[in-house]
C-alpha positions as CSV (number, residue, x, y, z in Angstrom):
1,X,0.0,0.0,0.0
2,X,3.0,2.4,0.6
3,X,4.1,2.4,-3.1
4,X,0.8,3.9,-4.5
5,X,0.7,6.6,-1.8
6,X,4.4,7.4,-2.4
7,X,3.8,7.5,-6.2
8,X,0.8,9.8,-5.7
9,X,2.8,12.2,-3.6
10,X,5.6,12.3,-6.1
11,X,3.1,13.1,-8.9
12,X,1.5,15.8,-6.9
13,X,4.8,17.4,-6.0
14,X,5.9,17.2,-9.6
15,X,2.8,19.1,-10.7
16,X,3.5,22.0,-8.3
17,X,7.2,22.1,-9.2
18,X,6.3,22.1,-12.9
19,X,3.7,24.9,-12.5
20,X,6.2,27.1,-10.5
21,X,9.1,26.4,-12.9
22,X,7.0,27.1,-16.0
23,X,5.7,30.4,-14.6
24,X,9.1,31.6,-13.3
25,X,10.7,30.6,-16.6
26,X,8.2,32.7,-18.6
27,X,8.7,35.6,-16.2
28,X,12.5,35.4,-16.5
29,X,12.2,35.4,-20.2
30,X,9.9,38.3,-20.2
31,X,12.3,40.3,-17.9
32,X,15.1,39.6,-20.3
33,X,13.0,40.8,-23.3
34,X,11.2,43.6,-21.5
35,X,13.3,46.4,-23.1
36,X,12.2,45.2,-26.5
37,X,8.5,44.3,-26.0
38,X,7.4,46.7,-23.2
39,X,5.6,46.2,-19.9
40,X,2.0,45.7,-21.1
41,X,2.7,42.3,-22.7
42,X,3.5,40.5,-19.4
43,X,0.0,39.3,-18.5
44,X,-0.8,38.4,-22.1
45,X,2.2,36.1,-22.2
46,X,1.4,34.6,-18.8
47,X,-2.2,33.6,-19.7
48,X,-1.2,30.6,-21.9
49,X,0.9,29.3,-19.0
50,X,-2.1,29.6,-16.6
51,X,-4.4,28.0,-19.2
52,X,-2.0,25.0,-19.6
53,X,-1.5,24.5,-15.9
54,X,-5.3,24.7,-15.1
55,X,-6.2,22.4,-18.0
56,X,-3.8,19.6,-17.2
57,X,-2.4,20.0,-13.6
58,X,-5.5,20.9,-11.5
59,X,-6.6,23.6,-9.0
60,X,-3.6,23.7,-6.6
61,X,-0.9,24.2,-9.2
62,X,-3.1,26.7,-11.0
63,X,-3.4,28.9,-7.9
64,X,0.3,28.7,-7.3
65,X,1.0,29.8,-10.8
66,X,-1.4,32.7,-10.5
67,X,0.1,33.9,-7.2
68,X,3.6,33.7,-8.7
69,X,2.6,35.5,-11.9
70,X,0.8,38.3,-10.0
71,X,3.6,38.8,-7.5
72,X,6.5,38.7,-10.0
73,X,4.8,40.4,-12.8
74,X,3.5,43.3,-10.6
75,X,6.4,43.9,-8.3
76,X,9.4,42.5,-10.2
77,X,8.8,43.3,-13.9
78,X,6.1,45.8,-14.4
79,X,6.8,48.1,-11.5
80,X,10.6,47.8,-11.6
81,X,10.9,51.0,-13.6
82,X,8.5,53.1,-11.4
83,X,10.1,52.6,-8.0
84,X,7.4,50.2,-6.8
85,X,4.6,52.8,-7.2
86,X,1.8,51.2,-9.2
87,X,-0.3,53.3,-11.5
88,X,-4.0,52.9,-12.4
89,X,-3.4,51.2,-15.8
90,X,-1.2,48.5,-14.4
91,X,-3.7,47.8,-11.5
92,X,-6.5,47.3,-14.1
93,X,-4.2,45.0,-16.1
94,X,-3.4,42.9,-12.9
95,X,-7.2,42.8,-12.1
96,X,-8.0,41.7,-15.7
97,X,-5.3,39.0,-15.5
98,X,-6.6,37.8,-12.2
99,X,-10.2,37.6,-13.5
100,X,-9.2,35.8,-16.7
101,X,-7.1,33.4,-14.7
102,X,-10.0,32.6,-12.4
103,X,-12.3,31.9,-15.4
104,X,-9.7,29.7,-17.0
105,X,-9.2,27.8,-13.7
106,X,-12.9,27.3,-13.3
107,X,-13.3,26.0,-16.8
108,X,-10.3,23.7,-16.4
109,X,-11.5,22.3,-13.1
110,X,-15.0,21.7,-14.7
111,X,-13.3,19.8,-17.5
112,X,-11.2,17.7,-15.1
113,X,-14.2,16.7,-13.1
114,X,-16.1,15.8,-16.3
115,X,-13.2,13.7,-17.4
116,X,-13.0,12.0,-14.0
117,X,-16.7,11.1,-14.2
118,X,-16.2,9.7,-17.7
119,X,-13.2,7.6,-16.5
120,X,-15.3,6.3,-13.6
121,X,-18.2,5.5,-15.9
122,X,-15.8,3.7,-18.3
123,X,-14.3,1.7,-15.4
124,X,-17.8,0.6,-14.3
125,X,-18.7,-0.3,-17.8
126,X,-15.6,-2.4,-18.2
127,X,-16.3,-4.1,-14.9
128,X,-19.8,-5.0,-16.0
129,X,-18.5,-6.2,-19.4
130,X,-16.0,-8.5,-17.6
131,X,-18.8,-9.8,-15.3
132,X,-21.1,-10.5,-18.2
133,X,-18.2,-12.1,-20.1
134,X,-17.5,-14.4,-17.2
135,X,-21.2,-15.3,-16.9
136,X,-21.3,-16.1,-20.6
137,X,-18.2,-18.3,-20.4
138,X,-19.8,-20.1,-17.4
139,X,-23.0,-20.7,-19.4
140,X,-21.1,-21.9,-22.4
141,X,-19.1,-24.3,-20.2
142,X,-22.4,-25.7,-18.8
143,X,-23.8,-26.0,-22.4
144,X,-20.7,-28.0,-23.5
145,X,-21.1,-30.3,-20.5
146,X,-24.8,-30.8,-21.3
147,X,-24.0,-31.5,-25.0
148,X,-21.4,-34.1,-24.0
149,X,-23.8,-35.7,-21.6
150,X,-26.6,-35.9,-24.2
151,X,-24.2,-37.5,-26.8
152,X,-23.2,-40.1,-24.2
153,X,-26.8,-40.8,-23.3
154,X,-27.7,-41.1,-26.9
155,X,-25.0,-43.8,-27.5
156,X,-26.1,-45.7,-24.4
157,X,-29.7,-45.6,-25.5
158,X,-28.7,-47.0,-28.9
159,X,-26.8,-49.8,-27.3
160,X,-29.9,-50.6,-25.1
161,X,-32.3,-50.6,-28.1
162,X,-29.9,-52.7,-30.2
163,X,-29.8,-55.3,-27.4
164,X,-33.5,-55.3,-26.9
165,X,-34.2,-55.7,-30.6
166,X,-31.7,-58.6,-30.8
167,X,-32.7,-60.4,-27.6
168,X,-36.5,-60.0,-27.7
169,X,-38.0,-59.4,-31.2
170,X,-35.3,-61.3,-33.0
171,X,-35.9,-64.4,-30.9
172,X,-39.6,-64.2,-31.3
173,X,-39.3,-63.8,-35.1
174,X,-36.9,-66.9,-35.2
175,X,-39.5,-68.9,-33.3
176,X,-42.3,-67.8,-35.6
177,X,-40.2,-68.7,-38.6
178,X,-39.7,-72.2,-37.2
179,X,-43.4,-72.6,-36.6
180,X,-44.2,-71.5,-40.1
181,X,-41.6,-73.9,-41.5
182,X,-43.3,-76.8,-39.6
183,X,-46.8,-75.8,-40.8
184,X,-45.5,-75.6,-44.4
185,X,-44.2,-79.2,-44.0
186,X,-47.7,-80.4,-42.9
187,X,-49.7,-78.7,-45.7
188,X,-47.6,-79.5,-48.7
189,X,-50.6,-80.9,-50.4
190,X,-52.5,-77.6,-50.1
191,X,-50.7,-75.6,-52.8
192,X,-52.3,-72.2,-52.3
193,X,-52.0,-72.4,-48.5
194,X,-48.4,-73.6,-48.8
195,X,-47.6,-70.7,-51.2
196,X,-49.0,-68.2,-48.8
197,X,-47.1,-69.7,-45.9
198,X,-43.9,-69.6,-48.0
199,X,-44.5,-66.0,-48.8
200,X,-45.1,-65.3,-45.1
201,X,-42.0,-67.2,-44.1
202,X,-40.0,-65.1,-46.6
203,X,-41.5,-62.0,-45.2
204,X,-40.5,-63.1,-41.7
205,X,-37.0,-63.8,-42.9
206,X,-36.8,-60.3,-44.5
207,X,-38.1,-58.7,-41.3
208,X,-35.6,-60.6,-39.2
209,X,-32.8,-59.4,-41.5
210,X,-34.1,-55.8,-41.3
211,X,-34.3,-56.0,-37.6
212,X,-30.7,-57.4,-37.4
213,X,-29.5,-54.7,-39.8
214,X,-31.1,-51.9,-37.9
215,X,-29.8,-53.3,-34.6
216,X,-26.3,-53.4,-36.0
217,X,-26.5,-50.0,-37.5
218,X,-27.7,-48.5,-34.2
219,X,-24.6,-49.9,-32.5
220,X,-22.6,-52.6,-34.3
221,X,-21.4,-55.4,-32.0
222,X,-18.1,-55.5,-33.8
223,X,-17.3,-52.0,-32.5
224,X,-17.1,-53.3,-29.0
225,X,-15.9,-56.8,-29.7
226,X,-13.4,-56.5,-32.5
227,X,-12.6,-52.8,-32.7
228,X,-13.0,-49.9,-35.1
229,X,-11.3,-51.4,-38.3
230,X,-13.6,-54.5,-38.3
231,X,-16.7,-52.4,-37.7
232,X,-15.8,-50.0,-40.5
233,X,-15.1,-52.8,-42.9
234,X,-18.5,-54.4,-42.1
235,X,-20.3,-51.1,-42.4
236,X,-18.6,-50.0,-45.7
237,X,-19.4,-53.4,-47.3
238,X,-23.0,-53.2,-46.4
239,X,-23.2,-49.5,-47.4
240,X,-21.7,-50.3,-50.8
241,X,-24.3,-53.1,-51.4
242,X,-27.2,-50.9,-50.5
243,X,-26.1,-47.6,-52.2
244,X,-24.1,-49.0,-55.1
245,X,-21.3,-46.5,-54.2
246,X,-17.8,-47.9,-54.3
247,X,-16.2,-47.3,-50.9
248,X,-12.4,-47.5,-50.5
249,X,-11.4,-48.0,-46.9
250,X,-7.7,-47.4,-46.2
251,X,-7.0,-48.5,-42.6
252,X,-3.6,-49.9,-41.4
253,X,-3.6,-53.5,-40.3
254,X,-1.9,-52.6,-37.1
255,X,-4.3,-49.8,-36.3
256,X,-5.1,-51.2,-32.8
257,X,-7.8,-50.4,-30.3
258,X,-8.8,-47.0,-29.1
259,X,-10.9,-45.8,-26.2
260,X,-14.6,-46.6,-26.6
261,X,-15.6,-43.0,-26.9
262,X,-13.0,-42.3,-29.6
263,X,-14.0,-45.5,-31.6
264,X,-17.7,-44.6,-31.3
265,X,-17.1,-41.0,-32.5
266,X,-15.0,-42.1,-35.5
267,X,-17.6,-44.7,-36.5
268,X,-20.5,-42.1,-36.3
269,X,-18.4,-39.6,-38.2
270,X,-17.8,-42.1,-41.1
271,X,-21.4,-43.2,-41.0
272,X,-22.7,-39.6,-41.2
273,X,-20.2,-38.7,-44.0
274,X,-21.2,-41.7,-46.2
275,X,-24.9,-41.0,-45.6
276,X,-24.4,-37.4,-46.8
277,X,-22.5,-38.6,-49.9
278,X,-25.3,-41.0,-50.8
279,X,-28.0,-38.2,-50.3
280,X,-26.3,-35.1,-51.7
281,X,-23.1,-35.6,-53.6
282,X,-24.1,-37.8,-56.5
283,X,-20.7,-39.4,-56.3
284,X,-20.0,-42.9,-57.5
285,X,-17.0,-43.4,-55.2
286,X,-16.0,-42.6,-51.7
287,X,-12.6,-42.9,-50.0
288,X,-11.9,-43.3,-46.2
289,X,-8.4,-42.9,-44.8
290,X,-7.4,-43.5,-41.2
291,X,-4.1,-42.7,-39.6
292,X,-2.9,-43.2,-36.1
293,X,0.3,-41.1,-35.1
294,X,1.2,-41.1,-31.5
295,X,-1.6,-39.4,-29.5
296,X,-3.6,-38.3,-32.6
297,X,-5.9,-40.0,-35.0
298,X,-6.7,-38.4,-38.4
299,X,-9.8,-39.5,-40.3
300,X,-10.4,-38.3,-43.9
301,X,-13.5,-38.9,-46.0
302,X,-13.5,-37.8,-49.7
303,X,-15.9,-38.1,-52.6
304,X,-15.9,-37.1,-56.3
305,X,-19.3,-35.5,-56.3
306,X,-20.7,-32.1,-57.2
307,X,-19.4,-30.5,-54.0
308,X,-21.1,-27.9,-51.8
309,X,-22.0,-24.5,-53.2
310,X,-19.7,-21.7,-51.8
311,X,-22.5,-19.8,-50.1
312,X,-23.8,-23.0,-48.4
313,X,-20.3,-23.9,-47.3
314,X,-19.9,-20.4,-45.7
315,X,-23.1,-20.9,-43.8
316,X,-22.1,-24.3,-42.6
317,X,-18.9,-22.8,-41.1
318,X,-21.0,-20.4,-39.0
319,X,-22.1,-21.6,-35.5
320,X,-25.7,-22.7,-35.5
321,X,-26.1,-22.7,-39.3
322,X,-25.1,-26.3,-40.1
323,X,-27.5,-29.2,-40.1
324,X,-28.1,-31.6,-37.3
325,X,-25.7,-34.3,-38.7
326,X,-22.8,-31.9,-39.2
327,X,-23.4,-30.2,-35.8
328,X,-23.3,-33.6,-34.2
329,X,-20.0,-34.5,-35.9
330,X,-18.4,-31.2,-34.8
331,X,-19.6,-31.7,-31.3
332,X,-18.3,-35.2,-31.0
333,X,-14.9,-34.2,-32.3
334,X,-14.8,-31.1,-30.1
335,X,-15.6,-33.1,-27.0
336,X,-12.6,-35.2,-27.7
337,X,-10.3,-32.2,-28.1
338,X,-10.1,-32.4,-31.9
339,X,-10.9,-30.3,-34.9
340,X,-13.1,-30.8,-38.0
341,X,-12.5,-29.2,-41.4
342,X,-14.6,-29.2,-44.5
343,X,-13.1,-28.4,-48.0
344,X,-15.3,-28.5,-51.1
345,X,-15.4,-27.5,-54.7
346,X,-17.1,-28.6,-57.9
347,X,-14.8,-31.7,-58.0
348,X,-15.8,-33.1,-54.7
349,X,-15.8,-32.7,-50.9
350,X,-13.2,-33.6,-48.3
351,X,-13.9,-33.8,-44.5
352,X,-11.0,-34.3,-42.2
353,X,-11.1,-34.8,-38.4
354,X,-8.1,-34.7,-36.0
355,X,-8.9,-36.4,-32.7
356,X,-6.7,-36.5,-29.6
357,X,-6.2,-40.0,-28.1
358,X,-5.6,-40.4,-24.4
359,X,-2.6,-42.2,-23.0
360,X,-2.4,-46.0,-22.9
361,X,-3.5,-46.2,-19.2
362,X,-6.7,-44.3,-20.1
363,X,-7.2,-46.6,-23.1
364,X,-6.9,-49.7,-20.9
365,X,-9.5,-48.3,-18.4
366,X,-11.9,-47.5,-21.4
367,X,-11.6,-51.0,-22.7
368,X,-12.2,-52.4,-19.3
369,X,-15.4,-50.3,-19.1
370,X,-16.4,-51.6,-22.4
371,X,-16.5,-55.2,-21.4
372,X,-18.6,-54.5,-18.3
373,X,-22.0,-53.9,-20.0
374,X,-21.5,-57.0,-22.1
375,X,-20.8,-59.1,-19.1
376,X,-23.9,-57.7,-17.4
């Protein structure tokens, strides 16, 4: 606390010293030039000094400068040639100088007070802006935590639905198929009925296949059991058969396992990219490239379609303007500490994601957590 007080005292003393020095310097210069410019110019020359001091240094230094100016100008310079006997004209000049100085000091003090109010108001405004910024940062942090929680709950719900479809409806459909097969064996002689039963059996088989496909698409078992490369190979093969799009998956054979959240995020990213290629790009091919360097995984998905229009691409780069699928991809990548970039022209589109991978201890804990639901 002693340093600010000492600094304030030094500044105040400097103001008084400066005011006195400037006033005495002007008076000394005027005394030297007095034979050439006359006596009546003294107060006119001193007024700019009083104005500067009052405008920038405050009330105290201004009063000191006025006292020095009146004393020296009246009794040292102007009256030096008249044996210290003032005349009426010089008294009027001194009074006019005093009056003008008082007006200047009043105006300067008013200006200083107004500036002080403005500085205080600016300080309060900056404080409020900082408080609002901190509140906004807190709200954004809570929103990010909520988004991460929603994505996690969405993945868990998909796992639960996939298990329910496979364990309940799938088993019932299998039993129904066996019953229908037995009925078909008993009524071979009834051609029409047998034909209807065969059609029903085929429908049941198709339904069972669709249920199994939907269950695997919601959350493929290979993702938990065999890892990301196997799940991607399975999905890309099925996607190529359904969409007639040639998918080239470039994944190293020694890619290895990643934490469950990272594998899920990459699988959903590839799934969303291929879906968008099928819906919008009109591309006959798609290429997926995976790289794992140290603590970073790079995923690239490219197509040779018509690309994204520039104005649409600019809108997609703005927060809140992208679609639900792209927003979900960005949020998944951002929650893992990564980045997502989109490059597009009339020759195709390229989406690249860089995702940070935790250390090996964290990966081991994640893989242990993966096996617990299956065991349950």
